[in-house]
N, C-alpha and C positions, 0 to 999 in steps of 0.2 A: 685531176690529173696524174699520170703513169710518172713512177718514179726514174724509170728509163724506158726509152722509146726504141723501137724496133724498126728495123726497115723490112717492111714485108712486101713479097709479091705475092699474088692471087691470079692463077693461071685460070681462066673461066670467070664468066659473068653470068652465069645463070643464077636460078634463086640460091643454090648452096653460097658459091663463089661471093655472089653480091651480099648476102646474110652476113659470112664472116669477115669481107671487107669492111662492111657498113659498122659492124661491132669493134673490129679493132681501131679503125677510124676514130671512132668513138672513143675509145680508149685513149686515144693520143698517140696512136702509133703514125709511123711515115708508112702509108700504103699505096702501092702502086698495083693496077688491076689490069690483066692483060686478057685481050678476047680477038678473035679472028671477026668477029661480027660486031659492027660499032653498035646496032641496034641493041645490044645485049646491056650495053652501059646504063640502058634506062629503067634496069632493075635496083641501079644504086638508089640511094635515099637521098634525098635535097641536101642532107648534113654532110654529106660525104665530102672528105677534105683531101683525098688522095688524089694519084694521078691517074691518067688512064693511056694506054697503049694499044692502039690497034693494029694486029697483027697475028702472025701465026707463030705461037710460042714454040714449036720445033724448030723454028729458025733460030740459029745462034745471033742472030742481027738485031731481032726482035726482042730477044732476052737481055743483049747488050744496051738496047733503047731504053729499056725499063730499069738499066744500072743495075743487073744483076750482081756485078761485084762489091756491090755496098750490101746487099741483102743478108740479115742475119736469118731468116726465115724465106722459104719458098711452100707455097700450097699450091696443088695440081689439083683442080676441082672441076677439071669437065668432065663431060656424059661420055667420054672416050677413054678405057683404059689404057689402050695403046699412046694416045696422047700423054697421057698423065706420066706413064710409064718412061717415055721418052724425057718428057721435061724434069721429071725427077733424077732420072740417070746423068743427064746434062749436068744438072744442078749441082748434085752431090758429088759426082767422080770425076767430073771434068772441070766444073767451075770451084769447087771447096765451099758451096754454102753449106754452113755449119747445121743447120736444120731443115731439112725437108720432108713434108706431110702430104701424102697423097691419097686421093679416093680411088675406090678401087671398087668395081662392081662385082667380079668374079673372084669368089674366094680360094679359089683355085692358085691364082695370081700374086695372092697375098706373101708368099714364102720367095716369089722375084723378085718383089721389093726389099723385102727384109735383109735380103744376101746383098743388095745393094746398100744398107745403111739408110734405108728409106723408111720412115714412120708410114701408116696405113691406115684409114678408115675403110672399112668395106662397107657399104651401104645396106648390102644384101645381110650381112652378119647384125649389124645395129638392130635393124628392123625387124630381122628374124627373132631376136632376141627379146626384142620389145613386145614383138605379139606373145611368145612364148610367157613371159613375164606376167601380162594381163591376163592369160589364160589361167 
């Protein structure tokens, strides 16, 4: 069991979002997963103990339904940089979530996120570095 539990919102329930949500749930954190597509929740494990919110996370009402005001951490993990940037920007600058991490595909966009105080994981760079390390 985790000494202190976080309230985490994971936006995007594809393979990456579901993996992160499942792991955080197993660690004992309170996790809410938001996805516009209800079928995406099928990526979650049977052991997932969090909550699900179906809706467009770029809409403030959906983030409020996920109780974003309680969040210690928001992870924007959709397949779309624009959606991740919008969610991250709203969470960090408007709603004051203490920690926001966003998935980014285009390495040129990382600087934009970082100027907003958003941590990033650029899957293009991570995969590229992995290939170079193996070579």
